[in-house]
C-alpha positions as CSV (number, residue, x, y, z in Angstrom):
1,M,97.0,86.7,117.3
2,P,95.9,83.8,119.3
3,Y,94.4,80.9,118.3
4,P,90.4,80.4,120.3
5,E,90.7,78.0,123.0
6,N,88.3,75.6,121.1
7,W,90.6,74.7,118.3
8,S,92.4,71.9,118.1
9,Q,96.0,71.4,117.6
10,L,95.0,70.5,114.1
11,Q,93.5,73.4,113.4
12,K,96.0,75.7,114.6
13,D,98.6,74.0,112.4
14,A,96.9,74.4,109.5
15,F,96.3,77.7,110.1
16,T,100.0,78.6,110.7
17,W,101.2,76.3,107.9
18,Y,99.1,78.5,105.4
19,Y,100.1,81.8,106.7
20,G,103.6,80.7,106.4
21,F,103.1,79.7,102.7
22,S,101.2,82.4,101.8
23,Q,103.8,84.9,102.8
24,F,106.5,82.6,100.4
25,I,103.8,82.7,97.8
26,A,103.2,86.4,98.1
27,T,107.0,86.8,97.7
28,A,107.5,84.8,95.2
29,A,104.7,86.5,93.2
30,I,106.1,90.1,94.0
31,M,109.5,88.7,92.7
32,L,108.0,87.4,89.3
33,N,105.3,89.9,88.6
34,S,106.5,93.6,86.7
35,K,102.9,94.8,87.5
36,Y,103.5,97.5,90.4
37,Y,99.9,97.3,91.7
38,T,100.9,93.7,92.9
39,L,102.8,95.4,95.3
40,L,100.0,97.1,96.5
41,L,97.8,93.9,96.5
42,S,100.3,92.3,99.0
43,A,100.0,94.8,101.3
44,F,96.1,94.5,102.0
45,P,96.6,91.3,104.2
46,I,99.1,93.1,106.0
47,Q,96.6,96.0,106.6
48,I,93.0,94.5,107.2
49,A,95.2,92.4,109.9
50,A,95.8,95.4,111.6
51,L,92.4,96.6,111.4
52,L,90.9,93.4,112.5
53,M,93.6,92.9,115.6
54,T,92.1,96.8,116.8
55,C,88.6,95.4,116.0
56,V,89.4,92.2,118.1
57,R,91.0,94.5,121.1
58,K,87.9,96.4,121.2
59,S,85.6,93.1,121.3
60,I,83.7,94.2,117.8
61,M,85.1,90.6,116.7
62,T,86.4,87.5,118.0
63,S,90.1,85.9,117.3
64,V,87.9,83.4,115.1
65,G,87.1,86.2,113.1
66,W,90.3,87.9,113.0
67,H,91.8,84.0,111.8
68,V,88.6,83.8,109.1
69,F,88.9,87.1,107.8
70,Y,92.6,87.1,107.3
71,L,92.5,84.3,105.7
72,I,90.3,85.3,103.1
73,S,92.4,88.0,102.9
74,L,95.3,86.1,102.0
75,I,93.5,84.2,99.7
76,L,91.8,87.5,97.6
77,A,95.6,88.5,97.6
78,F,96.7,85.7,96.0
79,V,94.1,85.4,93.6
80,T,94.1,88.8,92.1
81,T,98.2,89.0,92.2
82,V,98.4,85.6,89.9
83,D,96.1,86.8,86.7
84,D,97.2,84.1,84.1
85,F,98.0,79.9,84.5
86,R,101.8,80.8,83.7
87,G,101.6,83.4,86.5
88,L,100.5,81.0,88.8
89,A,102.8,77.9,87.6
90,E,105.8,80.2,87.7
91,T,104.8,81.4,91.4
92,L,103.9,78.0,92.6
93,L,107.3,76.7,91.1
94,L,109.2,79.2,92.8
95,G,107.3,79.2,95.7
96,V,106.8,76.0,96.7
97,P,110.4,74.9,96.8
98,L,111.7,77.8,98.8
99,Y,108.8,77.0,101.3
100,C,110.1,73.8,101.5
101,L,113.8,74.5,102.0
102,R,112.6,76.9,104.6
103,R,110.3,74.9,106.4
104,Y,111.9,71.4,106.0
105,G,115.5,72.2,105.6
106,R,115.6,74.9,108.0
107,V,117.7,77.5,105.4
108,S,117.9,80.6,106.3
109,K,115.3,82.6,105.2
110,Y,117.6,86.0,104.0
111,L,120.3,83.1,102.1
112,L,116.9,81.6,100.1
113,W,115.8,85.2,99.5
114,G,119.2,87.2,98.4
115,A,119.8,84.3,96.0
116,V,116.5,84.6,94.5
117,S,116.6,88.2,93.9
118,V,120.5,87.7,92.7
119,I,119.4,84.6,90.2
120,L,116.1,86.1,89.1
121,P,117.2,89.0,87.5
122,L,119.9,87.0,85.4
123,A,117.6,84.0,84.7
124,V,115.0,86.7,83.0
125,E,117.7,88.8,81.3
126,L,118.0,85.4,79.4
127,D,115.0,84.7,78.3
């Protein structure tokens, strides 16, 4: 979805950063949470984004509206997925370093999540 023309580069970068960060946090939350509804809640932003794109295409809303509602859907998915402080801490302890490795270290996302999917079950088993 294109950004509005009147947005500064700083606004665009902030939204882009948050979208990428949210994807890593959502993936971490899913991998750490054993509740099945977590998978469904994480799909909400994906589905609402498609609906909002249709609304923009049919001139029912602007691209600003798309970005605002998508941002809200990401926040809601995060808040409802992580239901206690321990879950929040675990999610951030996994998601933030992985995000930093991907964003700033340019490590392959396949390598990162592949390693997590092998190591995490072993670590949970030892717990």
